[in-house]
N, C-alpha and C positions, 0 to 999 in steps of 0.2 A: 563552417561546423562539420566536424567529422560525422562519418554514418553513426547512427543510432545502434546502440547494442541491442534495443528491443524497439520494435516498430509495431504499434496496434493500430489498425484501419478499419472504422465503421464496425466494430464488433458489437455483435447483439447477443446476448444471453436469455432463454425463455425457461422459466418454470413450467412444466406440463401439469395441468391441473384438470379435474374432472369437470370445470366450467371454463375450459379453455387456456391458451397459454397466458402466462404474466411475464411481461418483459422487464428484467432486474437489471439488464446493461442495454442502453439504447444507443446503438450508432456512436460508439466512442472511438475517439482518434486520439493517441497519446505517443509520442517517442520519448524513451530514456537514453539520455547521452552516456558515453562510457566515463565513469568516474564521479558521475553526479549522483546527488541525493534528490530523489522527485517525492514530494510528499502528496500524498493523495487523502483530501479531506472529505468531511461531510456527515451528516446526521447517521444514525442507525437505521439500516435499510435502503442506503442510498446507492449500492451496487459496489461498493469497495472491495470487500472480500470476495463477492461473486467475480469481479474482474481478475484478481489474483488468481483464483483458482482456475479460470479460464485460460489464463496464460500458461500455466503447467498442466493443462487439461486433466484436472483433479476434481471436477465439480462433482457432487454428489447428484444421484438421482432425486428427483425428475429434471434436475436441469440439463439443458442441452444449448450447445453453440449454434446459434441459428443463422448467422450470417458475419461478413466480415474477414479479417485475415490478421494473423499474429506471425511478425517475423523476428526471429533471435538470430543475430550477426548473418543475416541474410536467408537463414533456414526457415522455411514455412512450418511453423510447428502444427497447424492444423490439418496438415497433409502427411505429417508423420506416422509411421507405425509405431507399434507399442516398442519395440526394441530399440529404434531409433530415439524415441524420446526417454527411454531408460538412458540412453548415454547423455542425454542433455540435461535431465534432472540430476541436482547436486553438484555435478560436475560443472555444468554451465550456467544454471539457474537453480537457485535453493531459496528454503523459505523457513522464516521462524512463525511458529503459529501463535494465535493468543494466548493460549495456556499450554505450557510445556507438560504439565500433569496429564492432560488430555492426549498428547502428541507422543508421549514417551511410554514404553512399555513398562507397566508395573512390576512385570516378574522378571525382567532381566536388569542386570547392573548397567548403569551409564556406559561403562566400558564396552560391554558386549554389543549395545546399539551403536556406538562409535565403529567399533570394528565392524559390524555388519554392514554399515553406510559405506564404508570406505572400501572394503573387499567387493562388494556387490556393485556399486556404482564407479569406483576407481581402479578396480583389479590390483589393489595392493596386498602384498603377503600379509598374513597375519604379525609377524615381526615387523614389518615397516609400519602397520597400522598401528601397533602398540605404541611405538615410538611417536607417531604423528598424534595420538591421542594424547599422550602427555605433554607434547609441545602445544597442543590446542588448550587444554586446560591451563596451562601457565599464560597462555595468552589473553584468556577470559577471567583470569584472576580467581582460578579454584585450585586448591591444595591438591596436588596430584594424587594424595592417598584416597581422594573420595572418589577416584576412578570405580573402586570396588562397590561403591554405594547404589542402592535401589533408590528410584526416583521419590519415593516417599520419605527416604530418610535425608533429603535436601529440602534447603528452605526455598520459598519461591523464588527468591532472587537468585539462587544457586541453579535451580532447574532451568530458569529463563537463559542463563549463562550458558547451560549445556545445551539448550537448543541453538544457540548463537555459534557454540563449537561445532555442533553438527552442521549448520549451515556453512561454515568456512571450511570444513573438513578438507575439500577436494578444490580449494581455491576457484570459487566460481566467478565468472564476470558480473553476475547480478544477483543479490540478495534481496528477497521481498520480505519486509517485517510487516506482519499483520497484527497491527496493535499489540506488540511483544511485551509491552509493560502496564496493560490495562489493569490486572489484578495486584498490582505490586503498590506499596506505598510510595509518597512523593519522593523521598529521599533515595531509595532504591531504584526508582524510575530514572531520576537524574543520573546516578552512577552508571547504570546499565547504558543508557543512551550516550554519555559522554564516552564510554569504552568503545561504543560501536563506532562512534565517527573517529575516534583515534585509529581504529583498526582499518576502517574504510580509507583514511587519509594515507595510511602505511601501505595497504595492500593494493588499494587502487580500484576494487569494485564498485560498481554503481549500485543503488538502493532505492527500491520502491518502499516508501514508509507510510503505512496506512494508519489513519487514526481520526477520531473525532474531535481531537483537541487542537484546534488551529493554532492556538497560541504555542503550544510547545512544538508543534511542526514548524512553525514560522522560525523559531531559534534553531532547529535542526537542519531544515532543508535548504538546498539552493534554488530548487524551483517547486511551485506548490500547483496542483491541480485539484478544482473544488467541484465535488459532486452535489447533485441535487436530484433526488426523485429518478435515479438511473441513468440521469443525462450529466455531461460536464457543462457546469455554469461557467467556470474562469480557469485559466492557466497562465500563469506568469512568474517571473522571479520572486523569489521570497521577498525581499526588501522592497521591491515596486508594489506588490501584491499588500504589502502591510501598510504601506504609506498611502497609496491611492488605488484602492480596490475598484475595480469597475463594474462589479455586479452588485445589485442590492443585497442578494443573498449573502454575498462574502463581507459585505458592510455589516449585515446583521449579525453574522458571526462574530467578527472582529469585537462588534459592541456589546457582546454577550458575555465576554471576559472581564473582570475586574482590572483595573490599571493600578500600578504602584506609584505614579506618577502623582505630586499633589494636585488639586484643583481638577483632576480629570471627572469626566462624567461618571454618572452611577451607571453601572451594566444593565442592560435592556435585553430580556429575552424576546426572541420573535415570535410574534403572536402566531396562533392557529398551531396545526401539526402538519407532517408531510403529508402529501395526497396518498391514496391507496393506488399502487401500481396496475391494480387490477382494473381500476377506471380512473388514470390520471386526467387533470384538466387539460382542455385545449389551449392553444396558443402557447405561450411560456408556463411552465408548470409551476413557478413561484407566483404567479399573479394573485392567486386568492391571500398571499401572506405578505405581497410586496406594498411597501408605504408610498410608492410613486408609479405604482403601474397606470397604464392608460387603456383606452377601449381595445386598441389594436392587441395588445398583451393577451386579450382573453380569447382571441381567434387566430392570430398570426404567429406561426412559429418563429422565434427572435433568430436574427444572423449570427454567425461569429465575427464579432468584429475585431480587427488587428488595431489594438490600441498602440501599441509600438511592436518592434520586430519581434519581442520575446512574450507578448502579453496579449491575450485574447479573452474577450468576455462575450458571451453568448445572451445579448441583451439588445432589445430594440434603442434604449436610451445610452448605450455605450457610445463614445466618440473617441476617434483616433486622436492623438496627440503627439507633440515631439518627444522625441526619445531622451 
C-alpha cells in the first residue's frame, strides 16, 4: 500500500462544558489512501463532522483536540502554526460544507469569493484567478455568466456546485465532503455526486464523504468507516461491508433502508436512540440497542477484530474469515 495522504491516530475531541468535558470523537484511527473515496457514516451526533473539522483545525469553541495525531502527507497538522496551516487549507485539503448558503458570503458575488480563495491561499494573480474561475464553473456545469451572481440568486444545486468549485480551485490532494447534498432533492443529489465522482476520477484527489445515508455512501465510496457514539464501529471495503457487515450496528443501518429487489425483507429501524455522550454506556456503546448483545458487551470494551486485510469490526462477536 502507498503511504496514506491522511493519517489519523487515536484522535480525541472534547467539548468543554460547565458540567465537564464531553467527548465527541473518542480515540479514532483512520487512514485515507491517495485517490480513494472514504465514506464516513453514522447517525446524527456520532462525531462525523467533528472529525472533519478537527482534521482542518476549524473546530468551533468550546471544542478542543484533547489527544492523538493528524498527519497530512507526513506533516503534523496538530503541531503546525497558523501560517503553515493556511498553506495546507484549500491547496492541500479543502472542504465542501453541508449548506453552501451558510458557507458563502451573501454580500459578495461568487466570483469574488473564488478570487479571494485563489489569491489568498494559492498566490494567484487576479487575472489568472479569473481565468481559473471560469474553468471551474465549466468543470462543475454552471454557466460562466453566473460568476457575477450573489449566492441568493442561485438555486440550491448551483450553490453546492459553487462550493465544489471552491474546494477544487487549488487542486488539493484531499477533499472533505460534509453531507454536501443534505438539503437537495434526490435528482439533484444524484447529479452532484455523479459529477464529483467523475471529477475525482479525472483529477485523482482523495475524498472523505460524510453522510448519514449508508445506502448512498455504499454506491459512492471505495471504503467505508461507520461511526457510533463518537467511536468507530467498522471499517471496510464498500462491497464487502455491504455483503457481509461485521458489526451489528452496520447490519442494523443496512436493514433500515428499503430494497428495490422483489422478495426483500421490509426495512426495520434500529430500536432505541443513540446514547448521550455525556454519560455513554460502559463496554460496547451499542449494547443497549444490539439484538445479539452478550453480558460481556455491557462491561468489556470490544476489541478491533481484523475480519480480513481491509475489514475491521470493533465487536466481541466479530470473527476473522478468509479474504
